[in-house]
Steps between C-alpha positions, in 0.01 A plus 500: 500500500343577836607819672660428842260758643204267440673163536358411842150607401513292182628201696213525749240532225646205309498277810140595575388428145671161501300410811172536306534176300694323776206552737247403234346847483499528119573307181655616172596869536202596714557719804762754599689631801671831563746639755508874576752750630290790634809718553571488126129478406568201272414133492622190319236284332474192279514552123169453322438145377851372567493135620616450857779265396655783298501756781825642637570809711621672182166437330305689768373840388556805719201734496427826683189558711327659201544181299781625275785264414828612657716204402455167325503333161143363519150639524384489863203295617162608364398547866775756563263795546304306763820440698602864460164624630536288816856616562395865463203460733665290771854616589563207737446244223819377334371194315190419294398165354225403257428135425237287333502229766203270448302524823554873556391567142190286561398731786574806285292359214216442745536865607496383862696617800677226691351439847718407797405136548807393697815588685720469190326809363501672841877459522528730199206739535220594742272593211349315204707535183310762299393467140467810286209588275541458126669782314252711307493502117651850509785386725574201278501718188729748673831420672402147603800406714510837674128476572556154645745652746260784576221246561716304746589818689138622506371161621752492784407855598126431487547199730724705735776244451858590590731369222774436756274242669260391224739395223282318248202565277303324228425699185158397371517271199878527493702368792703573812743780577717492811760737641739543790818651639699301243436306183565174684246588770246576225570159343455327836164674537401390149583139589309521829202660324482221244501233770239684709278533194535125433414419861194727485369329187539158665326629813199617297485168318467324834260756649359770274357701790821517702537824697812698585740409777402661834654844551685408818687218320582728206638760741707242690665360189578845360645629829713195573675550166486878448402665830715688751540179702534266203665167579483317166836417344849601612606838635 
């Protein structure tokens, strides 16, 4: 039985995980989403290998920021230590998502950052989506999932990217990770990232030497949605 203390967190994590197959971001049991409570230093995450159709709030596993199970009948996702590393490093992040969505994985397998070809991308970020390097043999032999988290954090730091504004990354040879102020926001970013990756592939098929969108258009689209004088959407 789920403790009332973690009921809302488990509900949020379950809803986010159910969005993964609904949005076509993974098949089978691939992918995972988590929802964090920084005040309690815990997060709820999908059980490892459990099919999406079997998920319920009670099946979510509650884990602390060191990756230790606090509550739950199942083993947590194999990516739990990656999520934990991001929550420890970035206090403003309350949701993390990892998927194996086709087009984002294609970019990750190509070990290529995602250029800003159009305004769809600029609406979400003013920078290319970074791709990490491969993990070293030593890192893979060590604590693989923890080192994946460390690699994400180090790549963001090396690119001088603020995780409150740049909320997606491609892990080389592996796939996308996204994050945000909630698990649902992280899922929305994962869905947007997949579509932007698909658009970029189609763009390069039409013109393989296409260059990035001009900076002044990138800036306009970012500011109209996220700037101090933003006017996109309802207020």
